[in-house]
Residue, then its C-alpha position, 0 to 999 in steps of 0.5 A: x861558834x856562838x860564844x867564846x870558851x876563854x875565861x872559863x877555867x876548870x879547877x879540877x879534873x871532875x869539872x873538866x870532864x863534866x857533860x856540859x863543861x861550858x856554862x853556855x852549853x848548860x843554859x842552852x840545853x836547859x832553855x831548849x828543854x823548857x821550851x820543848x816541855x812547857x812552852x810548846x805544849x801550852x800554846x800548841x793547837x790540838x792538831x799540832x800536838x796530835x799530828x806533829x808532836x805525838x809521833x816523836 
């Protein structure tokens, strides 16, 4: 485990049933999406985009 879940208390049932109930999970997903959608295409070569990223 990379982080501790202690100290992140939920005050409602809706907050407890959230898709990302822990803040680190939400920020990790946001960071991964930004890197995948913005950073990689901005700095990738044409070969990498056509050969590796396009099939996915």
